[in-house]
Phi, psi and omega in degrees: 000131180286157176293118180286350183289126185281140173286170181292322176297317180291326177294317177295323180292322179295319180293317178293332178063024180070009181287140178296145178284136179274145175282125182272135177247140181245121178252141177291141175225128181268110182290340183276354181236114173278156180297138181257001179258139177279169178298320179293328177288324177292324176295325177297312177295332178295314177299315176299319176300314178298317176297317175299317176305311178295322179295315183301313185300319181284323185293320185279348183297318183289307179295330184267354179060031179194162176264100179291153178265116178249113180247139175281120177282313178171174177243130178230156180240109188215160179281154181302318179304315180294315182298314182293318181290342177273351180291136174297158176245114003274170174218155174274109181245114176264117178273126185248145159266157184220055184303140013269014181280148186277337185275158174272151176239177181226149166228120184237151175212145178284162188291334173297316179287320177308309182282335175296316177295319175298318181298321177293319179301324179274005179090006182278181182281002180082041185235144178281165178295158181290323178252137183294138182204172173266148182291149179285174177300314182298318180294325175296323176299314179299318183293327179299318179292321181289323175301317180297326176294318179296320184289327177297320177291323178302313176294321184291324182286332185263358186293345174282344175260314186204136178265121177205168182240098183279136180222149181282123176263328179203155178237120178233167179234350183249106187301326186290345178269356181274116183227033177284341185235136176308142182298329182273357187291134177281132178247147166259114188250127178247119190243134182238150170252129183244129179213168176207029182064234181279349183272342186202118179296313175077192184168208189246142175233138182221146172243128183237127177236135183292141182293327176298336178282342187255354186298322181296315179291330188271353189300326182261009179265134178093354181263140179297142176293144178257129181251142177292147177298144179274125182263119181250144176295138182278131180281164179293329178292321177295318179299316179293322178292323177293320172303317182297313178301308181293321179295333181274351180290154178242150181227140178284135173249131178230124180254127184259118182284327179168183182220157172208171180242128175243148168287168180295324179295314181296324175300312183294338185263005180295136173216170184295134182105347182285152182248122176259121183271126180271161181287336186279149179283160180293336180261004182287154175284144179261153179270139175242126181250131177245125183055037179084356182244142176294118182237342183204163175224141182200185180248140184281138175205205178219154174233101184074234182259005180254146173296151181213159174238130181266112185290123176251339180210135176257137179252119178289157183303319179305315181297321180289327180293317178294321176297322177298316178294318175298325181289328178290000000 
């Protein structure tokens, strides 16, 4: 009778279920820089990337004589120095202008994809050479035409966010020599996987755009919409309640009898029994301030045993506001 206990190899095979192993990708993350893109902005770049993938697949079908599979790998936000450092050596690096934008952009592809595309253009099976090398002048000419097609689709897919015209300014193969973008500049990188089964070995293609060039277009994305306030007609009940609340409130009233100017010596010599003569005449109107604003003028008298003011003139609020602005 055989041993019913499963070996470690049999247990692993049972748990795996024969499923193919997925390739794990490791992405750089700068803990000193928090993401500047909101969730809504990332979703927007995801939609733009998916649209660009469809456009690239259709555009490359005719020159490659087959329909390549273009899959969006992901959207990343990284500094140019980190992006440049992660590129294989050598790599096909297109430095782009993007008029009317002042900043440069990048389109990069690994050499496996670069030579696979060139091989298809020359009628081959879409495989890179056995030994790594740099493309010849003729091969670079073929690549230029294909790059132009890709850039046209890049601009077309992104036109809903930003209108620009990408053109190749320079083509390089050594990442460390590319200095068209400041090393600390944050890039939005859209990476694709291009393959075609037995007809195209394929590889990775990436578009990198400086975030500073996109900030204006992204300013209104991810913010809650603002709606104008709804104006409702005030009912009689609401008005009555408002009048009661406002009518029951209290405000301080201050009446100024007059003013005069004293020297410091006169102030220090004041004593009980002294008479201070004011600048105002005995029949002049006195000012009345309500909540710190001049609102009335009147004559001083008495009501019973209390002082009183007979209101001669009311000053509207608008007039006091204008006087205040003129004084400033």
